N, C-alpha and C positions, 0 to 999 in steps of 0.2 A: 265471059269464060273464066274459068278458074284453072290455073296451071297445076298439073299433077306431076310430081317428081317421082319417078318410078325406078326402083332397082329391079333389073331382070333377075327373077329368082330361079335358081337351078331346080329342076324337078327332083323331088325326093327320090324317085325311083332311079333316075340316072346317077344321082350322087351315090346312092347305095351301091349301084352296080360298079361304079368306078372304085369306090372305097373298098369294095370286097375283093378286088383283084389283087393278087399278090404273087410274086415270083419267088418267094422264099422257099427253101427246100422243106419238104414235109417232115414234121417231127415224128419220129418213130415211137410207138407205144411199147412200153416194157413187155418182154415176152414172159409167158408162163414158165415158172421155174427160176426166173432171174431173182437175184438178191435185191432187197430194197435199197435204193440209193440213200446215202447219208444225207442229212440236212441239219441246218442250224439256222432257224428262222424266227423272226420276231412275232410274238403273239399279241392278241388283243388284251391280254392280262398284264402286259408290260414286261414279260420275261421272254427270253429266247428258248425255243424248244429244239431238242436234238432227237434223232432217231433213237439214241441210247436211253432217252427218258422213258421209253416204252418197253424196256427190256423185260420187265416182270410180266408183261402180258403174253398169254399163250398165242393170241391171235391179234393182228393189228390191221385195222381198216383205215386206209388213207383215202379221203374223198376230196377231189378237186372241185371246188365250188366258188361262188363269188356273191357279191351284193346285188349287182345290177341286173342279172339275168332272171327273167320271169320264171323260167323252168327251175333254176336253182332255188328260187323263192318258194315254189310249190313243194319242194322237197325238204324244207327246213324242219317242219314238224315231224316228218317221217324219220329224218336222221336223229332228231332228239328222242323219238320213241325207240329207235334201234339202240341208241346208247343206253337208255334206261332198261331195256329188256335184256341186254347182254353184259351189263357192267359187272354183274356178280358171277359171270361165267368165264372170266379171264380174257375178255375181249376189250381192247382199247380202240378208241376212235380219235382221229385227228383230221381236221379240215384245213385245206390249203387253198388260198386264192392264187391262181397262176397268172392273173391279168396284170398288165401294166396299166395303171389308171390313166396314163396319158394316151393310151391307144384305143380308148373307147370313144366312138363317135357320138355327137349330141343326139342323133336320132335313135341310138341304141340305149339312151338313157330315158326313153319314153315310158318305161314301165317301173320306174324306181324313183325313190326320193333320195337315194344315196349312191355315190360312186364306189370305186374299188380301192380307194386309198386306205392305209392302215387306220387313220383316224376315223374314217367312215365305217370301217369294219368294226371298230370298237363300239360305235353307236349301234350298229346292227346287232352285234352279239349281246349287248346290254338290253336293247329293246325286245329282242326275240328270246332272250334268256337261254342262250346256247349253253348246253351242258357238256361241251367238249372244247378242246383247244382249237382256236381259229387263227391260222398263221398266214402272214403275207409271204407269198412265193413268187410274186411278179416283179417286173422292173429289174432292179439290180440283183434281185434274188432268183431270177427266172432260170438260171442254170439248173436249179433243183427241179423245177417243173419240167423242163426239157428232158431231164434224165428219166423221169417217169413217163412223159409223153401223153398227157391227157389230150383228147380230141375235142372235148366240149365240157361245159359245166352244166350238171354235175357228171363226174366220172369216178367210179369206185375201183380201188385196188385192195385186195385182201391177201395178207401175208401170214404164213404159218409161224410156228415157234422159232424156226430157223431163219425167218424173214425171207422165205422164198415165196414168190407170187403164185397163188393158187386160183385166184379169180380176178378178172378185170372186165369192166363193162358197166352197164346201166345198174341202177339201184333196183328198179322194177320196170314193168313194161308199159306204164302209162303216166304221163304228167299229171293227169287228174286222178286222184286216189280212188275215187268211186268206180273207175274203170279198170283198176289193176286186177290182173288175173295171175301174173307170175311175179313173185317177190324174190328176185334173183339173189340179192345179197343175203337175205334170210336163209334161203335154201343152201347157199354156199357155206354160211357160218354153221348152220345146223349139221351139215355133213362133216365139216372139219372138226367140230366139237365131239362128234360121235366117232371120230377116227376113220371116217369113210372118205373116199375120193369124191371130189366135187364133180357132179355129173356134167354140168355146163360150165366150162371154165372161162369162156369168152363170149361177150355180147356186144353188139353195136350200141353206141350211146346216142342220145339225142339231147338237145339243149342249145346253148349259145357257144359259138366258136371261142377258142381261147384267144385273148387279145395280147399277143406277143409284142415285145418292145419294137420289133422290126416294123410293126404296123404304124408306128409313130409318123413315118414319112408320109403315109397315106392320109393321116389326119391333117398333116401340114398342107398337103395338096388340097384337101377338102376346104380348109379355111382360105387358102390362097385363091381358089376359084370363086368363092363367095366375095372376097375382098376385091377381086379384079372386075366384078360386074360393073359395066358403065352406067352412068346416070343418063336417062333420056327424059325429055319433057313432052307430054301429050296433053291436049285439052280435055277437060271434062266439065260438065255443067251440073246444076243442082239435081236434075233428073237422074244423072248417073250416080250421084251420092244417094238419092232415094232408093235406087235399085240395089245399091250395095247394102244399105240399111235393111232392106227387106229380103236380101239374099235372092233377088229376083232372077238373076242370070242363071241359065242352065248349068254353067260352070261353077256357080257359087252354091248351089243347093247342096245341103248336107254338110256345109262348112260352118264352123263356129268362128265368130269374128269379134275382135276387140276394136272399138272405135276410141282412139286416144286423142283427146284435145290437149295440146301441149305447145311449148315454144322453147327455143334454144336459150332464151334469156331467163327462163323460169327455173330457179334453183331446185325446187322439189321435183319438177319434171325430169331434169337431168339426173337427179339422185335416184329416180325410179327406173331410169333406163336400163341398168343392168338386170333388174328383175324382168322387165319386159323382153329384153333380148334373150335371156335364159329360157323364158317360157316359149318364145317363138322358135328358138333353135331346137328345143326339146320336142315340141308338139306340132310344129308346122307340118311334118310328114304325115301326121294323123288327121289333118284337116283344119288346123288352127290358122286363121289369117288375122292380120292387123291392118287397120287403116288409120293413118295419122292425119289429124287436122291441125295444121300449124298456125299459130297466132303471131308468127314472125312478120316483120316488115321488110327485112332484107333477104331477098331470094338467094343471092350469092352466098351469104353467110349460112343460110339454111342448107343449101346444096353441099357446101364444104363440111358442115357439121354431120350431115347424113352420111356422106362418103367416109369421113374420118371414123365415125362410130359404127360403120358397116351396118346400117339399119336397112335391112333387105325387105322392106315393105313399102307400099305407096304412101306418099305424103301429099296432102291437098293444101294449096297455098293461094291466098289472094292478096297478101300484103296489107291488109286492112287493120292489123293489130286487134284491139278489142272489138272493132266493128266487123270482124270476120263474119262473112255471110252465114256460114254454117253455125258459128257460135251464136249468132243472133237467132237463127232459125230454131235452134234446139235449146235456147235459153241458158247458155253457159255463162255463169257468173264468176267462176274461178277455175284455174288450172293447176295441176293436171286434173282432168275429169276423164275417167276411164269407164266406158260402157261395154258390156258383153251382150252380144246378139247371138241367140242360139241358132241351131241348124234350120229352124223354121222361120227365122226372121223376127222372132220375139225378143224384145228388150228384157233381159232377165237380171241384169245387175247394173246399177248406176254408180257403184263405188267398188270397182274391181282392184283398187290398190291394196297391196298386202296379200300374200298367199295367192298371187295370180295363177301360178302354175297349177296349184291344187284345185282352184276353182275351175280352170279350163279342163283339167283331167276329168273332173267329176261330170262336167257338162258333156264332154266328148263321149263318156261312157253311157250316157242316157240314150 
C-alpha cells in the first residue's frame, strides 16, 4: 500500500458563493444631470490625469473597465474604434479601472494573463495599443470610482460640455460583437453632437462586478479556509494511480490533470512550486487537477512541507526515494518531471515545466 496525503479541497462553487457574499452598502450610481466628479489619478503613461485635462472636449466619455474581466476584454477593440471615430468631433475618452487588485479572487483570474495593478495595466495598454488614457481608480484611489458608482466593468458615463451626465449604462447590448443590435454609446454621442436629447439615458450594465477594497477581507477568508484544511492519510494502490492516469473515475472524467514527480529535497522542484500553485489556484475551478508523486523518504517532513506551502492536491508517497514504485513504473530518471493528462486520459505533454498555466488553459479550451 502506498500512503496518500490529501488536502481536502474546498469545492470551487462553495468558495465562490462564500466569497461573493458581502454586507457592504450598495454603491449608488451617479444620476442623470449630475456633474462629473473630479479626479486626479495615475495613468499607464506615467502621468496623473485630472478631470480638467479634458476641458477642451465638448463631450467626455468615462468608461470604467479593467484588465481581468473577460467582458471588459471583449470591449477593448470596440472602445478603440469609438475613440478613433469620434476624436475629430470633440469627444474625449478616458478609461478608469475601479478595482482593488488585492480584492480579485484567484478563480476570477481564470480568463486573463494580467491582474488589475497599475503595472499590469501598463502592459495591457501597451500590448493592446490603447488609444485613450487608462487610469488606476481602485484601491487607495477608489473614492473617485465610488463617486461615479459603476456597477460592473465595463460601465460607460457620458457628460456634455458642462460635464453634466447625459447617459449612463452599457456600451452596447451584446458582449459578442457579432450579436450587437443596439449601439447605445454611439446613439447617445450622435444625439448629443446633433444637439438632440439622448433618447435612452440609462441602461443596465453587464460584465464583472467591481472589486472594491472592502472585499479584501473576503479574499483573506478565502485563503484562510484553504490554509486551515487538515491533512488526512488514506491508502491507495497502483490500480488507483492507474485509474487517475486514465481519468477512469466518473468524477474524474472531463478533468485535465498534472502528474508532478517531485521531492521536497529537490531544488528545481521547490523552485517550480510557485508556478504550479499559481496554475492550480487559477484553473482548478475550471477542471484542472494535480497529482503529486513524492520521491521523499521522510513522511513527516513531506507532511510539514505540504501543509506549510498550502499544496491543496493529493500527494502519493512510499518513502523509497529513487526506488519510488511509480517512478520505476513510469521510467522517471530525473525530477521534477511534469506530465499533463488531457480530459480523455491521454498523455499530451511530458515536459510541462514553464508556461504551465498557458498550457493548461489551452488544453481546457479544447
